[in-house]
C-alpha positions in Angstrom: 52.5 -3.8 28.1 50.7 -0.8 29.1 48.6 -2.7 31.7 51.7 -4.3 33.1 53.2 -0.8 33.5 50.1 0.3 35.2 50.3 -2.3 37.8 54.0 -1.3 38.7 54.6 1.5 41.2 54.5 5.0 39.5 53.3 8.5 40.3 50.7 9.7 37.7 53.1 12.9 37.2 55.9 10.5 36.0 54.0 9.5 32.9 54.5 12.5 30.6 54.0 13.6 26.9 56.5 15.7 25.3 55.9 18.5 22.8 57.8 20.9 20.5 57.6 24.5 21.3 55.0 24.8 18.5 52.8 22.2 20.4 53.6 19.2 18.1 53.7 15.8 19.9 57.3 14.4 20.3 56.8 11.3 22.4 56.2 10.0 25.9 57.9 8.6 28.9 56.6 6.1 31.5 59.1 5.4 34.3 57.9 2.9 36.9 59.3 0.9 39.9 58.9 -2.8 39.7 59.2 -5.0 42.9 62.9 -5.2 42.6 64.1 -2.1 40.7 63.3 1.2 39.1 62.8 1.1 35.4 62.4 3.2 32.3 59.2 1.2 31.7 58.6 2.8 28.3 59.9 5.8 26.3 59.4 6.7 22.8 59.7 9.3 20.1 57.0 9.4 17.3 58.5 8.2 14.0 58.0 11.6 12.3 60.1 13.3 15.2 62.9 10.7 15.2 66.4 12.0 14.2 66.1 15.3 16.1 67.7 14.2 19.3 64.6 14.3 21.3 65.2 10.9 22.9 68.0 12.5 25.0 66.0 15.0 26.9 63.0 12.4 27.4 65.6 9.9 28.9 67.1 12.5 31.1 63.7 13.6 32.3 62.6 9.9 33.0 65.8 9.3 34.8 65.6 12.6 36.9 62.0 11.6 38.0 63.0 8.3 39.3 66.2 9.7 41.1 64.1 12.5 42.6 61.8 9.7 44.0 64.8 8.2 45.8 65.5 5.5 43.4 69.2 4.7 43.2 69.2 1.7 40.8 67.4 2.1 37.5 67.3 -0.5 34.7 66.2 -0.1 31.0 66.1 -2.1 28.0 65.8 -2.0 24.2 65.9 -4.4 21.3 69.4 -5.2 20.2 68.6 -3.9 16.7 67.4 -0.5 18.1 70.9 1.1 18.0 69.7 4.8 18.3 68.0 4.0 21.7 71.0 1.8 22.8 73.2 4.8 22.1 71.0 7.1 24.1 71.2 4.8 27.1 75.0 4.9 26.9 75.0 8.6 26.4 72.9 8.9 29.5 75.3 6.9 31.5 73.4 3.6 31.4 75.8 0.4 30.9 74.8 -2.9 29.5 74.6 -5.7 31.9 72.9 -8.5 30.0 71.9 -9.8 26.6 69.0 -12.1 26.0 66.8 -13.5 23.3 63.0 -13.8 23.9 60.8 -16.6 22.4 56.9 -17.1 22.2 54.7 -19.7 21.2 51.3 -19.1 19.6 49.1 -21.9 18.8 46.3 -21.7 16.4 42.9 -22.6 17.7 
């Protein structure tokens, strides 16, 4: 996933780490622009920092970076079971537009 995001359009300053006031790592944000739309490529809060509301300022920051770059249509996604992230997107003004299942096939040598 990291390599895929690197290939998308982004400014190095968009990819940021977030810290608490006492310098403990909270998480990261990696907004990008695909060939057809801007996206919250990756955003995450470390497991030990979850439940403290940090996702909201991280998502706000990622969204603001893309809007400041002139993007007017921003997409994002999360696993259907990730209710906290889905709630964060809704709270930030994002609205669901699709639902999908993903499949993969792995063959043993």
